[in-house]
N, C-alpha and C positions, 0 to 999 in steps of 0.2 A: 353403581358408580363408586369409584375410589373416593374415600373421604380424606381430603387434604388436611394435614394436622394443623396448619397455620390459618388463622382467621384474617379476613379482610379488615384493614384498618381505615377509618375515616381520616381525612386530613388532620383534624384536631388530634386524633389518637396517634397519628404518625409524629406530630410535633412533640406530644407528651412522651413518646417512646424515646426520642432523642434526649429529652430532659432527664428521664428516668435512668438513661444509660450514661449520664454524666456529661453530655455535650453542652457547651456553652451556647445558649440561645439568648441573644440580646433583645430581639423583638419577635414575638410569636406571629404577629401579622406579616412580617417580612418573610418568615420561614414558610408560612402557609401560602403566600403568594408564589414563592419559588417552587414549592412542591406542586402547585397547580400547573406550572408551566414546564418544569423539568422532570418532576416525578421522583417519588421516594426510592423506588427500586434502582433507577438510573444513578441517582446520587450515591447510592450505597457503594457503587464501584469506586468512588473517589474517597471513601472513608473506611473501607474494610481493613486497610493496613493499620488503622488507628484504633481498631476494635479488638478487644480481648474476648475470645469466644468462651473462655473459662469463667471469667468474672462477669461477662455480659456488660462490660463497661468500656467506654472510650478512654483513650489515654488522657490523663488530666490536662486540661487546657485546650482540648480540641474544640475549635469554634466552628459553628455552622457556616458562618460567612466565609471561612477559609475553604471549606468543602465546596461551597458554591463557586468560589473563585477558581478552584481547580477544574471544575466542570467547564467554566467559561474559558479557561486557558486551553483546555482540550478541544473545545469547539473552534477556537481561533487557530490552533495548531493543525487541526484536521483540514480546515479551509485552506490554509497555506500549503500544506502538503498536497492536497488534491489538485490545487492549481498547478503546482510544479509537475505532478505526475501527468496531468493532461498534456503539458508540453512534451514530456518524454514520450508519451503514447503517440501523439501526432507525428513526432519525428521518426519513431520506430515504424509506423505505418508507411511513411514516405520511403524510408530507406529499404524496407522489405520489398515494397513494390518495385523500386528501381533495381534491386539486386535480382529479382525474378525476371525482369524484362531483358536480361542478357540472352535469354532463350528465344527472344523475338517472337513470342507467341502470346497473344492477349489472354488465351484460355489456359495458360501454363499450369494453373492449379489443378487442372484435370489430367495432367501428365504425370502418371505414377513413376516414370523413369527417373525423375529428379529427386525422388525420395528414397530413403534407405529401407525402411520396413514397410512392406506392402500392406500387411494387416493393419498396422497403425495408420497408414495412409488412408485406407477406406474408413476406418473409425473416425479419423479427423474430417474426412470429406462429408460424413454424415452430419457432423456438427456444423461444418461450413455451410452445407445446404440448408440446415435448419435456421441458422442465423441470417442467411441471405433472405430466406423466405419470410421471416418475420419482420424484415426491415420495411419501413415506410418511406425511406429516403427517395426523393424524386429521381435521382440518377439510377436507382435500382429499378424503379417502375419504368423508366425510359428504356432500359435494356429488356425488360419483360415485354414491353409493347412493340419495340422496334427491332430487336435483334434475336427474335425467336427464343427469348428467355435466357440467352447466354450472357453471363456477367464477366467482363474482363477483370484481370487481376487488380488493376488500379482502382476499380470500383469495389471489388470484393474486400480488399484490405481495409477499406474505410468503415465497413459495417461489422467486421469480425471482432469478437471480444478480445481483450488483452490476453486472456487465458488461451484462447484458440490460436492467436498469433504465436504464442509461446510454443504450443504443440507443433505447429507447422515448422517453425524454426528448428526445433529440437530434432525433427525427422528429416531435414534436408541433407542431401549428400554433401560431403565436404571434399576438400582437395583444391588444388590450384585452379583458378578460373571458375570455381563453382559459385552458385548464388550465395552460399553460406560465407565463403571467403570474402566476397564483396561486401556483404552485410556486416560481418564482424570487423572489417577494417575501419568501420565508423566508431568502434568501441575499443580501440587499442589503448593500452595503459603502459606506463613506464615501469620497467623492471628495476631492481635495486641498483643495477649497473647503468641505468639511464636509457636502456634500449626500449624501443616500442615493441610491445608484445600483443599479439592478437589473441583474444580470449578463446578458450576451447568452447566447443558447442555446449558441453555440459555446464560450463561456467556461465556462459551468456544466458542460457535457458534458466539457470537458477536465479540470476539477477531479475529476469523478466517475471518469473514466477513470484518472487518475493515482493516485487513492486505491485504486481497484480493483486496479491492478497491484501496489501495495505490500501490499495486503491479502493477495493471493494469495502473494506472496513470504513474508510472515509465516506464513501458514497452512501452507506447505510447508517451513517451517524453512530457507528460503534465507538466505544471508548478505546483510545489508543495509548493514553497515559497509564503507566504502571501496569503494563499488560504483556504477557508472553505472546509472541507471534509465531505460530506453528509452521514455519517454513525456514529453510536453511540456505540462504544465498552463499555462494563461495566468496569469502572475503580475502582480499589480498593480505599477504603476511604483514605488511607494514601497518595495516589497519586493525590487526587482531588485538584483543584485550588479553592481558596476562595478569592473573590467571583467567582463563576463559569463563564467561558466565555460564550458569547452569542451563539457561534457556536463551533463545534469540529474543530480542526486543526491538525497539524503534531504531536504535543505533545501527544495527546490522542492515535494516531495510533502507535507512538513509544512505548508507554506503552504496547499496545496490543502485539507488537512485542517482548517486554521484557518478557511478561507472556508466550509467545509461543516459547521462545528461544530454539534453537537446543541444546545448551550447555552453561554453565556458561562461559567457556573459550572463545568461539566464540563471545558471547555477549559482554564480557569485551573488546575484541579487537575492536569490532564495536563501542562501546561507546567512547573509546580512539580516534579512527579515526574521529568520529563525533565531538568530542571536539576540535581536532586539526583543523578541517575544520572551525568550528565556530570561533575559536581564530584567524585564518588566515584572516578571513573576517569580524572581529568585527567592523571595521570602516564603513562598508556599509550595514550590515544586522541589523535586529531588532529581538530580542527574542520574543517580543510581536507578531510579524507577523507570528511566528510559534507556538503561544500559549505556549511558553516555560516560566515557572516561573524562577526566578533568581537562585533558587536552583535545576534546572532541572537535574543536574548531579547526585545529591543525589537520585533522584527518579528513574533515569535510571540505576543506578549501582545495581549490585546484591549483 
C-alpha cells in the first residue's frame, strides 16, 4: 500500500498547526468546536489564499474567526443560489414540456425525427431511460402500472436531471415552428439596439450547462466562494468583464442564471437578497474572489 507522506492530525494538533503558521486564534476551545463541525480540510479552502506555501505562514493578521465567517457566508450563499436555481429548473421543465407538445404526441421523446443527431439521440435516450427507471415518483409508478410502462413527456421532464434536459435541448431540431424555437422564445434578451433576440441553441445550452454545474456544487455542499468553475456559458457582450478573467467564476454563472430566470419578479428578489448577503459580509469577502466587477448589481439587475 502507498505510504501517504502526511500524517493524520488530532483536533488539538490541527489547532496548534494554525497557531504555528501564524494564524490568530482567540479561543482554542472555539476553534476546536468549529473544527469538529466544519472540518479542518474544508476550512482550508477558505484560507489557502492567505497562506504562503514558501514560508508556511499565514498573512499577518489572519484570524480564524474570519475564516469561519467566510465558510458561513459560503453556506448562506449556496442556499440562496440553490433556491433560485430550483425555480429556474422547474420553469425550464415546464417550458420544455410545453414546447415538445406542439407535436401532439405524449411519447414524443421516443420520436427520433425531432432530433438532429441520431447517434446522440440514442445516447441521450439511454440516459433518459435510466433516470426514469430509478425514479420513485408516484406518477412514474402510475404509468408503469397503468400505461404499459410508457411515460408521457410531461412526466418524463419532471424526473430527468438538469444535465439530461440540457442534452435533449441541445439536440433538438431548430427552425420556425420547431420545439426549440418555442422553448427559446421564453429566454429572449435585448440587443444593444433594444431588439429582442432569441438565443442560439449553443448559447442556451451553455447557460443551462453552467447553471447545472453550479446547482450540483450547491447540492453537494461544495465551496463556491473563491473558486474556478470549469464551464463556459456564453455571456452577452454587455456583461463581459474587461480585461476578461483568466477563469470563469461565480459571476459568469450568475449571469447564466439571470438569462434563464423563471420570472423578473423572482430574480429581482434574488438579486436583492444576494446584495444584502454581500453587504453583510463586505469586511471579510472579496468581489474579485467571485469574479464580480464593481458594478455587478447593474449587470445582474433586469
